C-alpha positions as CSV (number, residue, x, y, z in Angstrom):
1,M,-8.9,7.9,2.9
2,E,-9.9,7.3,6.5
3,F,-8.6,9.4,9.3
4,I,-7.8,7.8,12.7
5,G,-8.0,9.9,15.8
6,A,-9.5,13.4,16.5
7,L,-9.8,16.3,14.1
8,K,-10.3,19.9,15.1
9,V,-13.6,21.6,13.9
10,K,-12.9,24.9,15.7
11,D,-11.2,26.1,18.9
12,G,-12.4,23.8,21.7
13,L,-14.5,21.5,19.5
14,F,-13.2,18.1,18.2
15,I,-14.6,15.2,16.2
16,G,-13.1,11.8,16.8
17,D,-13.5,8.0,16.8
18,E,-13.2,5.4,19.5
19,F,-9.4,5.6,19.5
20,S,-9.4,9.3,20.3
21,A,-11.9,8.6,23.1
22,Q,-9.3,6.3,24.7
23,D,-6.3,8.6,24.2
24,L,-5.6,10.1,27.6
25,E,-2.7,12.2,26.2
26,F,-5.0,13.9,23.7
27,V,-7.6,14.5,26.4
28,V,-5.1,16.1,28.8
29,A,-3.2,18.1,26.2
30,N,-6.3,19.7,24.7
31,K,-8.2,20.3,28.0
32,V,-11.0,18.0,27.1
33,T,-13.3,18.0,30.1
34,H,-16.6,17.1,28.4
35,I,-17.3,14.3,25.9
36,I,-20.4,13.4,23.9
37,N,-20.4,9.7,23.3
38,C,-22.6,9.0,20.3
39,A,-22.0,5.2,20.6
40,S,-22.4,4.5,24.3
41,K,-23.6,0.9,23.6
42,Q,-20.3,0.2,21.8
43,V,-17.7,2.5,23.4
44,A,-17.4,2.8,27.2
45,N,-16.9,6.1,29.1
46,H,-13.3,5.6,29.9
47,W,-12.4,8.8,31.8
48,E,-15.3,9.3,34.2
49,A,-13.1,8.3,37.0
50,I,-10.8,11.3,36.5
51,G,-13.6,13.8,36.3
52,V,-14.5,14.0,32.6
53,K,-18.2,14.7,32.1
54,Y,-20.0,12.5,29.6
55,F,-23.2,13.1,27.5
56,P,-24.2,9.5,26.5
57,L,-26.2,8.9,23.3
58,Y,-27.2,5.3,22.6
59,W,-27.5,5.5,18.9
60,Q,-27.0,2.7,16.4
61,D,-25.4,3.3,13.0
62,N,-28.3,1.9,10.9
63,E,-31.2,3.1,8.8
64,S,-33.8,2.6,11.5
65,Q,-32.1,4.8,14.1
66,V,-34.1,8.0,15.1
67,I,-31.8,10.8,16.2
68,I,-34.3,13.7,16.4
69,D,-37.3,13.7,18.7
70,K,-40.5,15.4,17.8
71,K,-40.0,18.4,20.0
72,G,-36.3,18.7,19.5
73,H,-35.4,18.8,23.2
74,L,-32.3,16.5,22.7
75,F,-30.5,18.9,20.4
76,N,-31.3,21.8,22.7
77,K,-29.5,19.9,25.6
78,I,-26.6,19.1,23.3
79,Y,-26.3,22.8,22.3
80,D,-26.3,23.9,25.9
81,F,-23.8,21.2,26.9
82,I,-21.3,22.4,24.2
83,E,-21.8,26.1,24.8
84,S,-21.4,25.9,28.6
85,T,-18.1,24.0,28.1
86,L,-16.6,26.4,25.5
87,S,-17.6,29.5,27.5
88,T,-15.2,28.3,30.3
89,G,-12.3,27.9,28.0
90,E,-12.4,24.0,28.0
91,S,-12.8,21.6,25.1
92,V,-15.5,19.1,24.0
93,L,-14.9,15.9,22.1
94,V,-17.8,14.5,20.0
95,H,-17.0,10.9,19.0
96,S,-18.6,7.7,17.7
97,V,-17.0,4.4,16.6
98,R,-15.5,5.6,13.3
99,G,-16.1,9.4,13.6
100,Q,-17.8,9.6,10.2
101,C,-21.6,9.7,10.7
102,R,-23.2,10.0,14.2
103,C,-20.8,12.6,15.6
104,I,-21.1,14.6,12.4
105,C,-24.8,14.9,12.9
106,V,-24.3,16.2,16.4
107,V,-21.8,18.8,15.4
108,A,-23.9,19.8,12.4
109,S,-26.9,20.5,14.6
110,Y,-24.8,22.7,16.9
111,I,-23.2,24.7,14.0
112,M,-26.6,25.3,12.3
113,R,-27.9,26.9,15.5
114,K,-24.7,28.6,16.6
115,Y,-23.8,30.4,13.3
116,R,-27.3,30.3,11.7
117,W,-26.1,28.3,8.7
118,N,-28.3,26.2,6.5
119,L,-27.6,22.4,6.3
120,F,-25.8,22.6,2.9
121,K,-23.3,25.2,4.1
122,T,-22.7,23.3,7.4
123,L,-22.0,20.0,5.6
124,E,-19.6,21.9,3.2
125,F,-17.6,23.1,6.2
126,L,-17.6,19.7,8.0
127,N,-16.5,18.0,4.8
128,F,-13.6,20.4,4.6
129,R,-12.7,19.5,8.2
130,R,-13.4,15.8,7.9
131,P,-13.1,14.7,4.2
132,D,-13.9,11.1,5.0
133,M,-17.4,11.7,6.5
134,E,-20.1,9.3,5.5
135,V,-23.5,10.4,6.7
136,R,-26.4,8.0,6.1
137,P,-29.4,9.1,4.0
138,N,-31.7,8.5,6.9
139,F,-29.7,10.9,9.1
140,L,-29.5,13.5,6.4
141,S,-33.3,13.5,6.0
142,Q,-33.7,14.0,9.8
143,L,-31.2,16.8,9.7
144,S,-33.2,18.5,6.9
145,F,-36.2,18.2,9.1
146,L,-34.3,19.9,11.9
147,E,-33.3,22.6,9.5
148,K,-36.9,23.3,8.8
149,K,-37.6,23.6,12.5
150,Y,-34.7,26.1,12.9
151,N,-36.0,28.1,9.9
152,K,-39.4,28.5,11.7
153,K,-37.7,29.7,14.8
154,G,-35.5,32.1,12.9
155,Y,-32.2,30.4,13.7
156,I,-31.0,30.1,10.1
157,T,-30.2,33.2,8.2
158,T,-27.1,32.6,6.0
159,S,-26.5,30.1,3.2
160,D,-23.6,31.7,1.2
161,W,-19.9,32.0,2.0
162,S,-19.7,35.4,0.4
163,E,-21.7,37.0,3.2
164,T,-19.4,38.8,5.7
165,Q,-21.7,41.3,7.3
166,R,-22.7,41.0,11.0
167,L,-20.3,38.1,11.6
168,T,-18.7,37.5,15.0
169,E,-15.0,37.1,15.3
170,D,-15.3,33.3,15.8
171,E,-17.5,32.9,12.7
172,L,-15.3,35.2,10.6
173,L,-12.3,33.1,11.6
174,I,-14.0,29.9,10.5
175,R,-15.3,31.5,7.3
176,N,-11.8,32.8,6.3
177,T,-10.2,29.4,7.1
178,Y,-12.6,27.7,4.8
179,M,-12.3,30.2,2.0
180,N,-8.5,30.3,2.1
181,A,-8.3,26.5,1.8
182,Q,-10.4,26.5,-1.4
183,L,-8.8,26.5,-4.9
184,G,-9.2,29.9,-6.6
185,P,-10.3,30.2,-10.2
186,I,-7.7,29.8,-12.9
187,V,-6.7,33.2,-14.3
188,E,-5.6,33.3,-17.9
189,E,-3.1,36.0,-18.8
190,N,-4.1,37.7,-22.0
191,D,-1.6,40.3,-23.3
192,T,-3.9,42.8,-25.1
193,N,-1.1,45.3,-25.4
194,N,1.9,43.9,-27.3
195,K,4.3,46.4,-25.9
196,E,7.9,45.7,-25.1
197,K,8.5,44.9,-21.5
198,S,10.9,47.1,-19.6
199,F,13.4,45.1,-17.6
200,I,14.1,46.3,-14.1
201,V,17.3,44.3,-13.8
202,N,19.9,45.2,-16.3
203,W,22.3,42.4,-17.3
204,A,25.7,42.6,-18.9
205,D,24.2,41.6,-22.3
206,N,21.5,44.4,-22.2
207,G,18.8,41.9,-23.0
208,E,20.6,40.6,-26.2
209,D,20.8,37.0,-24.8
210,D,24.6,37.0,-25.4
211,K,26.0,34.2,-23.2
212,E,29.6,35.2,-23.7
213,K,29.0,38.5,-22.0
214,L,27.1,36.8,-19.2
215,V,29.6,34.1,-18.5
216,D,33.0,35.2,-19.8
217,I,34.9,37.2,-17.1
218,M,37.4,38.2,-19.7
219,H,34.8,40.5,-21.3
220,P,35.1,44.1,-20.2
221,A,31.3,44.3,-19.8
222,S,31.1,41.5,-17.2
223,K,30.2,42.2,-13.6
224,N,33.6,41.2,-12.3
225,P,36.1,42.3,-15.0
226,L,39.6,41.0,-15.3
227,E,42.5,43.5,-14.9
228,N,46.2,42.5,-15.0
229,G,45.5,38.9,-14.2
230,T,43.2,39.5,-11.3
231,V,39.4,39.5,-11.0
232,I,37.8,42.5,-9.3
233,I,35.1,41.3,-6.8
234,R,32.8,44.0,-5.5
235,S,30.5,43.8,-2.5
236,C,26.8,43.1,-3.4
237,L,25.5,44.7,-0.2
238,K,23.9,48.0,-0.4
239,G,26.4,50.7,0.2
240,G,29.3,48.3,-0.1
241,I,32.4,50.1,-1.7
242,Q,35.2,47.6,-0.9
243,E,36.8,45.8,-3.8
244,F,38.9,42.6,-3.7
245,R,41.4,41.5,-6.4
246,V,41.7,37.7,-6.8
247,P,44.5,36.3,-9.0
248,I,43.2,34.1,-11.8
249,F,45.1,31.7,-14.2
250,K,45.3,33.1,-17.7
251,P,46.7,30.9,-20.4
252,R,50.0,32.0,-22.1
253,K,50.1,33.1,-25.7
254,K,52.4,30.3,-26.7
255,T,50.1,27.6,-25.5
256,L,47.1,29.3,-27.1
257,K,49.0,29.4,-30.4
258,K,49.9,25.7,-30.2
259,V,46.3,24.8,-29.5
260,E,45.1,26.9,-32.4
261,E,47.7,25.3,-34.7
262,L,46.7,21.8,-33.8
263,I,43.0,22.6,-34.2
264,G,43.6,24.3,-37.5
265,S,45.7,21.3,-38.8
266,I,43.0,18.8,-38.2
267,P,40.7,19.8,-41.1
268,K,43.7,19.9,-43.5
269,Q,44.7,16.3,-42.7
270,V,41.1,15.2,-43.0
271,E,41.0,16.7,-46.5
272,K,44.3,14.9,-47.5
273,I,42.9,11.6,-46.4
274,S,39.6,12.1,-48.2
275,K,41.5,12.8,-51.5
276,I,43.4,9.4,-51.4
277,N,42.0,6.7,-53.7
278,G,41.2,3.2,-52.6
279,D,44.4,1.6,-54.1
280,E,46.6,4.1,-52.3
281,L,44.8,3.5,-49.0
282,M,45.5,-0.3,-49.4
283,K,49.2,0.4,-50.1
284,L,49.3,2.7,-47.0
285,T,47.7,0.1,-44.8
286,A,50.1,-2.6,-46.1
287,S,53.1,-0.5,-45.4
288,L,51.9,0.4,-42.0
289,E,51.4,-3.3,-41.2
290,E,55.0,-4.1,-42.3
291,S,56.4,-1.3,-40.3
292,W,54.5,-2.5,-37.3
293,K,55.9,-6.0,-37.7
294,D,59.4,-4.6,-37.8
295,V,58.7,-2.6,-34.6
296,K,57.6,-5.8,-32.9
297,K,60.7,-7.7,-34.0
298,T,63.1,-5.0,-32.9
299,S,61.3,-4.7,-29.6
300,K,61.7,-8.5,-28.9
301,V,65.4,-8.4,-29.8
302,S,66.0,-5.4,-27.6
303,V,64.2,-7.2,-24.8
304,K,66.5,-10.2,-25.1
305,N,69.6,-8.0,-25.3
306,N,68.5,-6.1,-22.2
307,L,68.0,-9.4,-20.3
308,Q,71.5,-10.6,-21.3
309,T,73.2,-7.4,-20.3
310,R,71.3,-7.4,-17.0
311,S,72.4,-11.0,-16.2
312,F,76.1,-10.3,-17.2
313,S,76.2,-7.2,-15.0
314,A,74.6,-9.1,-12.1
315,T,77.3,-11.8,-12.2
316,Q,80.0,-9.2,-12.3
317,K,78.6,-7.5,-9.2
318,N,78.5,-10.8,-7.4
319,I,82.1,-11.5,-8.2
320,K,83.2,-8.1,-7.0
321,E,81.3,-8.5,-3.8
322,R,82.9,-11.8,-3.0
323,N,86.4,-10.4,-3.7
324,S,85.8,-7.4,-1.6
325,S,84.7,-9.5,1.4
326,G,87.4,-10.6,3.8
327,K,87.4,-14.4,2.9
328,K,90.9,-15.9,2.2
329,H,91.4,-18.6,-0.3
330,R,94.2,-21.3,-0.1
331,P,96.8,-20.8,-2.7
332,K,97.5,-23.5,-5.3
333,T,100.6,-25.7,-4.7
334,G,102.5,-26.8,-7.8
335,N,101.9,-26.4,-11.4
336,S,100.0,-29.6,-11.8
337,P,96.4,-29.2,-12.2
338,N,95.8,-32.2,-9.9
339,R,96.2,-31.7,-6.3
340,S,97.6,-34.2,-3.9
341,K,95.0,-35.7,-1.7
342,R,95.6,-36.8,1.8
343,Y,94.0,-39.8,3.2
């Protein structure tokens, strides 16, 4: 997993890549006034025009690059550059192209001298802050050579994270941040004393795992008992004395009896069916089929009768409506069925 942008090492000190070096919003927001460019041949100094001070390093990311001079004057200048910036409350960005190798070496040299840590402890902390760091073996060997120089000068005194004596506030903060982020050892719980545990919270079932007492509000031992068709709700706040009575639906005795009778009759019917032989079952099915056919026939006949009665009633209504309307018909003349036609 590769990170893009800048990562915070401590207050005022950041490690970044070429993208963080071009991010003006990051520079302004974090008060970055000094930048150490470890890849000046590849990344330009973008913010010199607005007053940002640069410390250029023309290092190449290859196995032949030498980063430590014989006398070690370069890292003394880098240490002074970072310390003078942090003492004024401003921030320093140390960056390369990817932010995984060259800038790590610069920050490692500063931390070894600042907090008197050995190389292994320093790289542990930097790996915690930048998990994707990839330092070349050539650079690691040069850092170990720098560690020997610091040992001779008495700069390195600590190599273990458990040491907490004579630490400054800044170093103690970094140490605690690292330790709190580490996974603690797995603790196995061994019950040597097989004693019964005393429950602080007392439930309605008194630890008997009786779900009816825990769920059923009808039970007198429940938290909100039922009295006269209402549930008593008490305040759960400390010192709360008020009680509210909420009506609740309670099934009548008649309905309960009917339900019980139906449920009780089911096993009896099942027993009767199980006792019937195969021949009797065939007879029952045949009689049921015949009765079902009769029902179908009667239903069809009833449908026809209904249709006929509906049509007859409809015609009668139409006749009545016509008679009730104000239309006058010409009376018939003569008894002959044929009428005289006029031409």
